[in-house]
ROGULO-213992 format. One line per field, with one value per residue (C-alpha): residue number from 1; chain; y, z negated, x negated. Coordinates in Angstrom, 1 decimal, decimal comma, padded with zeros to 4 digits. Example, Ala and Ser with C-alpha at 12.3 -4.5 7.8 and 13.67 -1.06 7.14 Angstrom:
migu: (1/2)
torlo: (A/A)
y: (-004,5/-001,1)
z: (-007,8/-007,1)
x: (-012,3/-013,7)
% end
This chain:
migu: (1/2/3/4/5/6/7/8/9/10/11/12/13/14/15/16/17/18/19/20/21/22/23/24/25/26/27/28/29/30/31/32/33/34/35/36/37/38/39/40/41/42/43/44/45/46/47/48/49/50/51/52/53/54/55/56/57/58/59/60/61/62/63/64/65/66/67/68/69/70/71/72/73/74/75/76/77/78/79/80/81/82/83/84/85/86/87/88/89/90/91/92/93/94/95/96/97/98/99/100/101/102/103/104/105/106/107/108/109/110/111/112/113/114/115/116/117/118/119/120/121/122/123/124/125/126/127/128/129/130/131/132/133/134/135/136/137/138/139/140/141/142/143/144/145/146/147/148/149/150/151/152/153/154/155/156/157/158/159/160/161/162/163/164/165/166/167/168/169/170/171/172/173/174/175/176/177/178/179/180/181/182/183/184/185/186/187/188/189/190/191/192/193/194/195/196/197/198/199/200/201/202/203/204/205/206/207/208/209/210/211/212/213/214/215/216/217/218/219/220/221/222/223/224/225/226/227/228/229/230/231/232/233/234/235/236/237/238/239/240/241/242/243/244/245/246/247/248/249/250/251/252/253/254/255/256/257/258/259/260/261/262/263/264/265/266/267/268/269/270/271/272/273/274/275/276/277/278/279/280/281/282/283/284/285/286/287/288/289/290/291/292/293/294/295/296/297/298/299/300/301/302/303/304/305/306/307/308/309/310/311/312/313/314/315/316/317/318/319/320/321/322/323/324/325/326/327/328/329/330/331/332/333/334/335/336/337/338/339/340/341/342/343/344/345/346/347/348/349/350/351/352/353/354/355/356/357/358/359/360/361/362/363/364)
torlo: (A/A/A/A/A/A/A/A/A/A/A/A/A/A/A/A/A/A/A/A/A/A/A/A/A/A/A/A/A/A/A/A/A/A/A/A/A/A/A/A/A/A/A/A/A/A/A/A/A/A/A/A/A/A/A/A/A/A/A/A/A/A/A/A/A/A/A/A/A/A/A/A/A/A/A/A/A/A/A/A/A/A/A/A/A/A/A/A/A/A/A/A/A/A/A/A/A/A/A/A/A/A/A/A/A/A/A/A/A/A/A/A/A/A/A/A/A/A/A/A/A/A/A/A/A/A/A/A/A/A/A/A/A/A/A/A/A/A/A/A/A/A/A/A/A/A/A/A/A/A/A/A/A/A/A/A/A/A/A/A/A/A/A/A/A/A/A/A/A/A/A/A/A/A/A/A/A/A/A/A/A/A/A/A/A/A/A/A/A/A/A/A/A/A/A/A/A/A/A/A/A/A/A/A/A/A/A/A/A/A/A/A/A/A/A/A/A/A/A/A/A/A/A/A/A/A/A/A/A/A/A/A/A/A/A/A/A/A/A/A/A/A/A/A/A/A/A/A/A/A/A/A/A/A/A/A/A/A/A/A/A/A/A/A/A/A/A/A/A/A/A/A/A/A/A/A/A/A/A/A/A/A/A/A/A/A/A/A/A/A/A/A/A/A/A/A/A/A/A/A/A/A/A/A/A/A/A/A/A/A/A/A/A/A/A/A/A/A/A/A/A/A/A/A/A/A/A/A/A/A/A/A/A/A/A/A/A/A/A/A/A/A/A/A/A/A/A/A/A/A/A/A/A/A/A/A/A/A/A/A/A/A/A/A)
y: (000,2/-000,1/003,6/004,1/001,5/003,2/006,6/005,3/003,5/006,8/008,7/006,0/004,9/003,8/001,5/000,2/-000,5/-002,5/-004,6/-005,3/-006,2/-008,6/-010,2/-010,6/-012,1/-014,5/-015,8/-016,1/-017,8/-019,5/-020,1/-016,3/-015,9/-018,6/-016,8/-013,2/-012,6/-014,0/-011,5/-008,5/-007,0/-006,5/-004,8/-002,2/-001,7/-001,3/001,3/003,2/003,2/004,4/007,2/008,2/008,4/010,3/012,8/013,3/014,0/016,6/018,2/018,2/019,8/023,0/023,7/024,2/026,9/029,0/028,4/030,1/033,7/033,4/032,4/035,3/037,7/036,3/036,6/040,4/040,5/038,5/035,6/034,0/034,3/032,8/029,8/029,2/029,2/026,9/024,4/024,4/024,0/021,2/019,4/019,6/018,4/015,5/014,1/013,4/013,1/011,2/012,8/011,5/013,0/016,2/016,6/016,4/019,1/021,5/021,3/022,8/025,5/026,1/026,3/028,7/030,9/030,8/031,8/034,7/036,0/035,4/032,9/030,3/027,3/024,6/025,8/026,2/022,7/021,0/022,6/021,7/018,1/017,9/019,4/016,7/013,9/015,4/016,1/012,8/011,0/012,3/009,9/006,3/007,4/010,0/007,9/004,3/003,1/004,3/002,5/-000,7/-000,4/000,6/-002,4/-004,8/-003,8/-002,9/000,3/002,6/006,0/007,7/005,8/006,3/010,1/010,5/008,7/010,5/014,0/015,1/013,9/015,5/018,8/018,7/017,9/020,9/023,2/022,2/022,7/026,2/027,0/025,8/027,9/030,9/030,4/029,8/032,7/035,9/039,4/040,6/041,5/039,2/040,5/040,6/039,0/038,1/034,8/034,0/032,7/029,0/027,5/024,9/021,5/021,3/018,0/016,3/018,0/016,8/013,3/013,1/014,2/011,7/009,0/010,0/009,6/006,3/004,9/005,6/003,9/000,8/000,5/000,6/-002,2/-004,3/-003,7/-001,8/-003,6/-002,4/001,1/000,8/-000,5/002,3/004,9/003,7/003,6/007,1/008,7/007,0/008,7/012,1/012,6/010,0/012,1/011,4/007,7/008,1/010,5/008,3/007,6/003,9/003,8/004,7/001,8/-000,6/000,7/-000,2/-003,6/-004,4/-003,0/-005,6/-008,4/-007,4/-006,4/-009,0/-011,5/-009,7/-009,7/-013,5/-013,6/-011,3/-012,2/-013,9/-011,0/-008,6/-010,3/-009,8/-006,2/-004,7/-006,2/-004,8/-001,6/001,1/003,6/001,0/000,4/004,1/004,6/001,4/002,0/005,6/004,5/001,6/004,1/006,2/003,2/001,6/004,2/004,1/002,0/-000,9/-000,5/-000,9/-004,1/-005,5/-004,9/-006,0/-009,7/-009,1/-007,5/-004,6/-002,3/-000,2/003,3/003,1/001,5/004,3/007,0/005,6/005,1/008,4/010,3/008,4/010,0/013,5/012,8/011,5/011,8/008,1/008,1/008,8/008,5/011,9/013,4/011,8/013,2/016,7/016,7/015,1/017,8/020,8/019,6/020,6/019,3/016,7/018,9/021,7/019,3/017,7/021,1/021,4/017,8/016,2/018,7/018,6/014,8/014,8/017,4/015,8/012,4/013,7/015,5/012,4/010,2/012,7/012,9/009,1/008,8/011,4)
z: (-044,5/-041,9/-041,8/-041,2/-038,4/-036,8/-037,0/-035,4/-032,7/-031,8/-031,7/-029,7/-027,6/-024,6/-026,8/-028,4/-024,9/-024,0/-027,2/-026,4/-022,9/-024,2/-026,5/-023,6/-021,3/-024,1/-024,1/-020,4/-020,3/-023,7/-022,6/-022,5/-026,2/-025,6/-022,5/-023,6/-024,5/-021,1/-019,3/-020,7/-018,5/-021,3/-019,1/-017,9/-021,5/-022,8/-020,1/-021,0/-024,7/-024,1/-021,9/-024,3/-027,2/-025,2/-024,1/-027,7/-028,5/-025,8/-027,1/-030,7/-029,8/-029,5/-025,9/-024,7/-027,3/-025,2/-022,0/-023,2/-023,6/-020,4/-018,5/-020,0/-019,0/-015,5/-015,0/-015,5/-016,8/-014,0/-015,0/-011,5/-011,6/-015,1/-014,0/-011,0/-013,3/-015,8/-013,1/-011,4/-014,6/-015,7/-012,4/-012,3/-015,8/-015,3/-012,6/-015,3/-018,7/-017,6/-017,1/-020,4/-022,4/-020,5/-021,8/-025,4/-024,6/-022,3/-023,3/-026,8/-025,0/-022,6/-025,3/-027,4/-024,4/-023,4/-026,8/-027,1/-023,5/-023,1/-020,3/-019,8/-021,8/-020,0/-016,6/-017,6/-019,2/-016,3/-013,7/-015,9/-016,2/-012,4/-012,1/-014,4/-012,4/-009,1/-010,2/-011,9/-008,6/-007,1/-009,0/-010,1/-013,8/-013,6/-014,9/-016,0/-012,7/-010,8/-013,3/-012,8/-009,0/-009,0/-011,0/-009,0/-005,5/-006,4/-004,4/-004,8/-006,4/-003,2/-001,0/-003,5/-003,7/000,0/000,9/-001,7/-001,1/001,8/000,0/-003,3/-001,6/000,1/-003,2/-004,8/-002,0/-002,5/-006,3/-005,8/-003,5/-006,3/-008,8/-006,5/-005,9/-009,7/-010,8/-012,4/-011,4/-015,0/-016,7/-019,5/-022,9/-023,9/-027,1/-028,9/-030,4/-033,2/-031,9/-032,7/-033,1/-030,6/-031,9/-029,3/-030,5/-030,2/-026,8/-025,4/-026,8/-025,4/-021,9/-021,9/-023,0/-020,2/-017,6/-019,2/-019,4/-015,7/-014,7/-016,9/-015,7/-012,1/-012,9/-014,7/-018,2/-019,7/-023,1/-023,5/-022,8/-025,4/-028,0/-027,3/-027,4/-030,7/-032,3/-031,1/-032,0/-035,4/-036,1/-034,5/-034,4/-036,3/-036,0/-032,3/-032,9/-035,7/-033,7/-030,6/-029,9/-031,0/-029,8/-026,3/-026,4/-027,6/-024,7/-022,2/-023,7/-023,5/-020,0/-018,9/-020,6/-019,7/-016,1/-015,5/-016,4/-014,2/-011,3/-011,4/-011,1/-008,1/-006,4/-003,5/-003,0/-003,3/-000,4/001,9/000,9/000,4/003,2/006,0/006,6/004,8/004,9/003,2/000,5/-000,2/-000,4/-002,4/-004,8/-005,4/-005,8/-008,2/-010,3/-010,7/-012,3/-014,4/-014,6/-012,4/-014,6/-014,8/-011,1/-010,4/-012,6/-010,9/-007,4/-007,7/-007,4/-003,9/-002,9/-000,8/000,8/-002,0/-000,5/000,2/-003,2/-004,9/-003,1/-004,0/-007,7/-008,2/-006,3/-008,2/-011,4/-010,3/-010,1/-012,8/-016,3/-016,6/-013,6/-015,7/-019,4/-019,1/-018,6/-021,8/-023,7/-022,3/-023,3/-026,6/-027,6/-026,1/-026,9/-023,3/-022,2/-019,4/-017,4/-017,2/-016,4/-013,5/-012,2/-010,8/-010,8/-008,6/-005,7/-005,9/-005,7/-002,6/-000,7/-001,6/-000,6/002,8/003,4/002,3/004,8/007,6/006,7/006,6/010,0/011,5)
x: (-084,7/-081,9/-081,5/-085,2/-085,3/-082,3/-083,9/-087,1/-085,1/-083,4/-086,7/-088,4/-085,4/-087,4/-089,5/-086,3/-084,8/-087,9/-087,6/-083,9/-084,9/-087,5/-085,0/-082,6/-085,2/-086,2/-082,6/-082,6/-086,0/-086,8/-090,4/-091,1/-092,2/-094,8/-096,1/-095,8/-099,4/-100,5/-098,4/-100,3/-103,0/-105,5/-108,2/-105,7/-104,4/-108,0/-108,6/-105,4/-106,2/-109,8/-108,7/-106,0/-108,5/-111,0/-108,4/-107,4/-111,1/-111,2/-108,0/-109,1/-112,5/-110,5/-111,5/-107,9/-107,3/-109,7/-107,6/-104,4/-105,8/-107,7/-104,5/-102,6/-105,3/-105,6/-101,8/-102,1/-098,5/-096,9/-094,7/-095,0/-098,8/-098,9/-096,8/-099,0/-102,1/-100,3/-099,3/-102,6/-104,5/-102,2/-102,5/-106,3/-106,6/-104,2/-106,4/-109,0/-107,2/-104,0/-100,6/-099,2/-102,1/-101,9/-098,3/-099,5/-102,1/-100,3/-096,6/-097,3/-099,3/-096,5/-093,9/-096,0/-096,7/-093,0/-091,8/-094,2/-093,9/-090,2/-090,4/-087,7/-089,1/-087,2/-088,2/-091,8/-091,9/-090,3/-092,6/-095,6/-094,4/-094,1/-097,6/-099,0/-097,4/-098,6/-102,1/-102,6/-101,8/-105,1/-107,5/-107,4/-107,7/-105,0/-102,1/-101,4/-099,9/-103,0/-105,3/-103,3/-103,4/-107,0/-108,1/-105,8/-106,9/-110,5/-110,3/-113,4/-112,9/-114,0/-111,5/-108,7/-109,2/-109,7/-106,5/-104,4/-105,8/-103,5/-100,4/-101,3/-102,1/-098,7/-097,0/-098,8/-097,8/-094,2/-094,5/-095,9/-093,0/-090,6/-092,6/-092,2/-088,4/-087,8/-090,1/-089,1/-090,2/-090,1/-093,3/-094,4/-095,4/-099,1/-100,4/-103,6/-104,6/-107,0/-110,3/-110,7/-114,2/-115,0/-116,3/-119,1/-120,4/-117,0/-116,4/-119,7/-119,3/-115,7/-116,8/-119,7/-117,3/-114,9/-117,5/-118,8/-115,3/-114,6/-117,8/-117,2/-113,6/-114,8/-117,3/-114,7/-115,9/-113,0/-113,3/-116,9/-115,7/-113,0/-115,4/-117,9/-115,2/-113,8/-117,3/-118,4/-115,1/-115,0/-118,3/-117,7/-113,9/-112,0/-108,8/-108,9/-108,4/-105,9/-103,7/-103,4/-099,7/-099,4/-095,8/-097,0/-099,5/-096,7/-094,6/-097,3/-097,8/-094,1/-093,9/-096,4/-094,5/-090,9/-091,4/-094,0/-091,3/-088,8/-091,2/-091,4/-087,6/-087,4/-090,7/-089,1/-086,7/-089,7/-091,5/-088,6/-087,9/-091,3/-093,3/-091,2/-093,2/-095,1/-092,2/-090,0/-092,6/-092,8/-089,0/-088,3/-091,2/-090,1/-086,5/-087,3/-089,4/-086,2/-084,5/-087,3/-090,1/-093,1/-095,4/-092,8/-092,1/-095,8/-096,0/-092,9/-094,2/-097,8/-097,1/-095,7/-099,1/-097,8/-100,5/-102,0/-101,5/-097,8/-097,3/-099,3/-097,5/-094,1/-094,7/-096,5/-093,8/-091,2/-092,4/-091,2/-087,5/-085,2/-086,6/-087,0/-089,4/-092,5/-093,3/-095,0/-091,5/-090,3/-093,3/-092,7/-089,0/-089,7/-092,3/-090,4/-086,8/-085,9/-082,4/-082,2/-079,8/-082,3/-085,1/-083,2/-082,2/-085,8/-087,1/-084,5/-084,6/-088,4/-088,4/-086,1/-088,1/-091,5/-090,2/-089,2/-092,5/-094,4/-092,7/-093,3/-097,0/-097,3/-095,7/-098,1)
% end
């Protein structure tokens, strides 16, 4: 039993750290266990679970198995062109299916293509993870921190996308520049893949659920969306529900509890630091995300009620630096077994350049 628990803790080390942090905070504040359930944002958690399940339904429909051969053909044997197609496809998809879920979908695809074509797997996975974090920043449903901010500030989808658009476009241009500089001029190997039958019913149902969930979340009925999602997928694609990452859901729940408690302890400090100006908010939110991950950083900063756009820019950009900045990074490395050194070789320079460009755009 002890050996099993230790093995699970090593595999889910971030979850284990959150549990240890909870135990420590419970010692510091003995009232925490009695208040823990009240610290969870159940509406946001319901929205996250719904979107994770729907994304799994889209993946399990088999539609993405048709994408790989198409990308290879479009690349015409060019590794640089293939990486551009992979990053653009990942970024666009992440805007609608969440960056964490995009990693479950695209990282296995990237690893498979890398092994067959001879591309550097670590480089390809890192650039794909950055693309997922960048693309997900575009929409309020692209990642968990955006969902939380969207629900808290009641920003319309139109206003959210319109405000984020110039920054996301700039981040994508920087990413494509990194792809170009890190690219290889060698020709990639061609290959053929067996044709997988698409589950059209599951795909159609998942797409309809995606649209329905977004509308219900916008209206404040995330729980209804979750119930509808579970019922439909239980009937048409039960494996989508059964394969949702339960540890990831537990991580989000503990994030609300742990960092909600911490936010209460530093709220007075937060008001003095984060309400100076918008540039300070961007830099501090991005920096805090490097230390705690962007979802916990969001939960910690929300009680100080900074302006939503600088906060959103900071926590989204913060996910592209150190591996701890975004859970999507953990997922990408966990699936691909990419080393942290190779990941940071590309992610840290990207973060610094993108942060500088973001501040310049904001000033202008």
